[in-house]
C-alpha positions as CSV (number, residue, x, y, z in Angstrom):
1,M,-1.1,18.3,-15.7
2,E,-2.8,15.3,-16.4
3,R,-3.4,12.7,-14.0
4,P,-1.9,9.4,-13.9
5,L,-4.3,7.0,-16.0
6,D,-7.5,9.7,-15.5
7,G,-9.5,7.3,-17.1
8,F,-8.2,4.1,-16.0
9,T,-9.7,2.1,-13.6
10,L,-8.7,-1.2,-11.5
11,D,-11.3,-3.9,-10.8
12,F,-11.9,-7.7,-11.0
13,A,-12.3,-7.6,-14.5
14,T,-8.9,-5.8,-15.6
15,P,-6.9,-7.7,-17.8
16,V,-3.0,-8.2,-16.9
17,D,-0.6,-7.4,-19.5
18,A,1.2,-10.4,-20.6
19,L,4.6,-9.4,-21.3
20,L,4.3,-7.5,-17.7
21,Q,2.4,-10.7,-15.9
22,R,5.2,-13.1,-17.3
23,S,8.4,-10.8,-15.9
24,L,6.9,-10.8,-12.7
25,E,6.0,-14.7,-12.8
26,Q,9.8,-15.2,-13.8
27,I,10.9,-12.9,-11.1
28,D,8.7,-14.2,-8.2
29,A,9.7,-18.0,-9.0
30,E,13.3,-16.6,-9.0
31,L,13.2,-15.2,-5.6
32,R,11.0,-17.7,-4.0
33,H,13.7,-20.0,-5.0
34,R,16.5,-18.2,-3.4
35,H,15.0,-17.5,-0.5
36,G,12.9,-20.3,0.4
37,L,9.5,-19.0,-0.1
38,G,6.1,-21.1,-1.3
39,A,3.6,-19.6,-3.8
40,E,1.5,-19.9,-1.0
41,H,4.1,-17.0,0.7
42,T,3.5,-14.1,-1.6
43,A,1.0,-12.1,-3.5
44,V,2.2,-9.2,-5.3
45,G,1.1,-6.4,-7.9
46,V,2.3,-3.8,-10.3
47,L,0.6,-1.5,-12.0
48,D,2.5,0.9,-14.5
49,L,0.7,4.6,-14.4
50,R,1.8,5.8,-17.4
51,A,0.3,3.2,-19.6
52,G,-1.8,0.8,-17.4
53,H,0.1,-2.5,-17.6
54,L,-0.9,-4.3,-15.0
55,A,0.4,-7.9,-13.3
56,L,-1.1,-9.7,-10.6
57,L,-0.1,-13.0,-8.7
58,R,-2.3,-14.0,-6.0
59,P,-4.3,-10.4,-5.6
60,D,-7.4,-11.4,-3.7
61,R,-5.8,-13.4,-0.9
62,M,-6.0,-11.9,2.1
63,E,-3.2,-11.3,4.1
64,Y,-3.0,-10.1,7.6
65,A,-1.7,-6.3,6.8
66,A,0.6,-5.4,9.8
67,S,1.1,-1.7,9.6
68,V,0.2,-1.2,5.9
69,A,-3.6,-0.7,7.1
70,K,-3.0,2.1,8.9
71,V,-3.3,3.9,5.3
72,A,-7.3,3.5,6.2
73,I,-6.6,5.9,8.9
74,L,-5.1,8.6,6.8
75,L,-8.2,8.1,4.7
76,A,-10.7,8.2,7.3
77,Y,-8.9,11.6,8.8
78,F,-9.7,13.4,5.7
79,E,-13.1,11.6,4.7
80,L,-14.7,12.5,8.3
81,Q,-13.2,15.5,8.5
82,P,-13.9,18.0,5.5
83,G,-12.4,20.7,6.8
84,A,-8.9,19.1,7.8
85,V,-7.4,19.3,4.7
86,S,-8.1,23.8,4.8
87,Q,-7.0,23.4,8.4
88,L,-4.4,21.2,8.7
89,S,-1.6,22.6,11.5
90,P,2.1,21.9,10.8
91,A,2.0,19.7,14.0
92,T,-0.5,17.6,12.8
93,R,0.8,17.2,9.2
94,H,4.2,15.7,10.6
95,E,2.4,13.5,13.4
96,L,0.3,12.1,10.2
97,G,3.6,11.7,8.3
98,L,4.9,9.9,11.8
99,M,2.5,7.3,11.2
100,I,2.7,7.1,7.8
101,K,6.9,7.2,6.7
102,S,8.2,5.9,10.2
103,S,4.9,3.5,11.0
104,S,4.8,5.1,14.7
105,N,1.9,2.9,16.7
106,E,1.6,6.2,18.7
107,M,0.3,8.4,16.2
108,A,-1.9,5.8,14.5
109,T,-3.2,4.9,17.8
110,R,-3.6,8.7,18.6
111,F,-6.0,9.6,15.5
112,S,-7.7,5.8,15.5
113,R,-9.0,6.4,18.9
114,R,-10.1,10.2,17.6
115,L,-12.0,8.7,14.6
116,G,-12.9,5.2,16.0
117,L,-13.0,1.4,14.6
118,D,-15.8,1.3,13.2
119,R,-16.2,4.9,11.2
120,I,-12.8,4.3,9.5
121,Q,-14.1,0.8,8.4
122,Q,-17.0,1.9,7.1
123,V,-15.1,4.9,5.2
124,L,-13.2,1.5,3.6
125,N,-16.0,-0.3,2.9
126,S,-17.6,3.3,0.8
127,H,-15.1,3.2,-1.3
128,A,-15.2,-0.7,-1.9
129,F,-11.5,-1.2,-0.5
130,Y,-13.5,-4.7,1.7
131,E,-16.1,-6.5,0.1
132,P,-16.5,-9.5,1.6
133,A,-18.2,-11.3,-1.6
134,R,-15.0,-10.6,-3.6
135,G,-12.1,-12.3,-0.6
136,G,-12.0,-9.0,1.7
137,G,-10.2,-6.1,0.8
138,I,-8.3,-3.5,3.5
139,W,-9.1,-4.2,7.0
140,M,-8.5,-1.9,10.1
141,G,-10.2,-3.5,13.4
142,K,-7.7,-2.7,16.2
143,H,-5.5,0.5,17.6
144,Y,-2.1,-0.1,17.5
145,G,-1.6,0.4,21.1
146,E,-2.3,-1.0,23.6
147,S,-6.5,-2.0,23.7
148,T,-9.0,-4.3,24.4
149,E,-11.3,-3.0,21.6
150,R,-10.9,-5.4,18.4
151,H,-13.1,-6.1,15.3
152,G,-12.5,-9.1,13.4
153,D,-13.0,-9.2,9.6
154,P,-15.9,-11.1,8.8
155,L,-13.8,-13.6,6.3
156,G,-10.2,-14.2,8.3
157,D,-11.6,-12.7,11.7
158,N,-7.7,-10.3,11.0
159,S,-7.5,-7.5,13.0
160,H,-6.1,-5.6,10.1
161,A,-5.5,-7.3,6.7
162,A,-5.3,-6.2,2.9
163,T,-5.4,-7.9,-0.4
164,V,-2.8,-6.6,-3.6
165,R,-5.6,-5.6,-5.6
166,Q,-7.2,-3.1,-3.5
167,L,-3.7,-1.9,-1.7
168,L,-3.1,-1.1,-5.9
169,R,-6.2,0.3,-6.1
170,F,-5.7,2.8,-3.1
171,Y,-2.8,3.9,-4.4
172,L,-4.3,4.3,-8.0
173,L,-6.7,6.6,-6.9
174,L,-4.6,8.3,-4.6
175,E,-2.5,9.2,-7.7
176,Q,-5.8,10.2,-9.7
177,D,-6.9,12.5,-6.9
178,K,-9.7,10.3,-6.6
179,L,-9.8,9.9,-2.7
180,V,-12.2,12.1,-0.6
181,S,-11.1,15.2,-3.3
182,A,-7.9,16.1,-5.5
183,R,-6.9,18.8,-2.8
184,A,-7.2,16.0,0.1
185,S,-4.9,13.2,-2.3
186,A,-2.4,15.8,-2.8
187,T,-2.2,16.4,0.8
188,M,-2.5,12.5,1.7
189,R,0.3,12.4,-1.7
190,D,2.5,15.2,0.5
191,I,2.2,13.4,3.8
192,F,3.6,10.1,2.0
193,A,6.5,12.1,1.0
194,S,6.9,13.8,4.2
195,P,10.6,15.1,3.4
196,D,11.5,15.9,6.8
197,I,11.0,12.7,8.0
198,P,13.8,10.0,7.1
199,Q,13.1,7.3,4.8
200,D,13.1,3.4,6.6
201,P,16.1,1.6,4.6
202,I,14.7,-1.3,4.6
203,K,12.1,-3.8,1.9
204,F,11.9,-1.8,-1.1
205,V,14.0,1.3,0.2
206,K,17.0,-0.9,0.2
207,G,16.3,-2.6,-2.8
208,L,16.3,0.6,-4.8
209,S,19.1,1.9,-3.2
210,G,21.3,3.7,-5.3
211,R,18.7,4.7,-7.9
212,D,17.5,8.0,-8.8
213,R,14.1,7.2,-7.2
214,E,11.1,8.6,-5.3
215,V,9.5,6.2,-2.9
216,R,6.3,6.9,-1.5
217,R,5.2,3.9,0.4
218,K,3.7,2.0,3.4
219,W,5.6,-0.9,4.7
220,G,4.4,-3.5,7.6
221,S,5.9,-6.1,9.9
222,W,4.7,-8.0,12.1
223,E,6.3,-11.8,13.2
224,D,6.5,-13.4,9.6
225,W,4.5,-11.0,8.1
226,L,6.5,-8.9,5.8
227,H,5.3,-6.0,3.5
228,D,5.9,-3.5,1.4
229,T,3.7,-0.8,-0.7
230,A,4.5,2.2,-2.8
231,V,4.5,4.4,-5.5
232,I,8.0,4.5,-7.0
233,R,8.6,7.4,-9.5
234,G,12.2,8.0,-11.4
235,P,13.3,8.5,-15.2
236,G,10.8,7.3,-17.4
237,R,9.3,5.7,-15.0
238,H,6.1,6.0,-12.3
239,Y,4.4,2.4,-11.1
240,I,2.7,1.1,-8.2
241,L,4.6,-2.4,-6.3
242,V,2.7,-4.2,-3.5
243,G,4.6,-7.0,-2.0
244,L,2.9,-9.2,0.5
245,T,4.9,-12.2,1.9
246,H,4.1,-14.7,5.3
247,H,7.8,-15.7,5.7
248,P,10.7,-15.3,7.7
249,R,13.1,-14.4,4.7
250,G,10.0,-11.8,3.2
251,D,12.3,-8.7,3.7
252,D,15.0,-10.1,1.6
253,Y,11.9,-10.8,-1.4
254,L,10.9,-7.6,-1.1
255,E,13.9,-6.0,-1.6
256,G,15.0,-8.6,-4.5
257,L,11.5,-7.8,-5.9
258,A,12.2,-4.2,-6.3
259,R,15.2,-4.1,-7.8
260,L,14.1,-6.6,-10.5
261,V,11.0,-5.0,-11.1
262,D,12.4,-1.8,-11.6
263,D,14.7,-3.3,-13.9
264,V,12.0,-4.6,-16.0
265,M,10.4,-1.0,-16.2
266,E,13.6,0.2,-17.4
267,Q,14.1,-2.1,-20.5
268,H,10.6,-2.8,-21.3
269,W,8.8,0.5,-20.7
């Protein structure tokens, strides 16, 4: 089976699709007005994986990432241990699933301590997920449990950080089988799915409740930093949606974002 957008590259020169861009701008403005958010409180991206339609709002503004940065631990686990994909035990697979799907801090810290913060960030940098000259990106500089070890990112001194563009790239490369290897990418997608672990019914998942959608995602919440990032599939659609917010009503915004973007994908693509 052909991988989605096999020859497609998302970088800083990739153009947006005019129709999808207008739709996303309208959705963002409507939701911000409804919930009292300013433009400084949201950053959003959508990528249609069937045709390459892209829309971006403030894609390179780095935000504190909360638990979204746990995707870096998953990537580094398979990058730094080449044999792991062929020797993954059911117990370890389940623990990685708890880290991603249930956002377990205990599991995240267990794996990040084993791998080391410096090595995790080196993996991110090797994939160009963090570029200081381009506004930053994905940063993983602190364990998610009690720890005095902290490496702030060079631009914002965040312990964990992300941008919309780099999160879209992460999921795109994962869907294209281009993270570590095709087999590792497939295993990581399975870990995101982890059907034995219940989905947290918040943010995007709450917004898409009642719809026939597969949602593989990593959400994050800390204080007023409320985020969701996902690959969403359903009849006639396959797309990536990333929403980063910094506002007490961020979850309300993300719930509406998922529903309204999914409506647009159904109507136009």
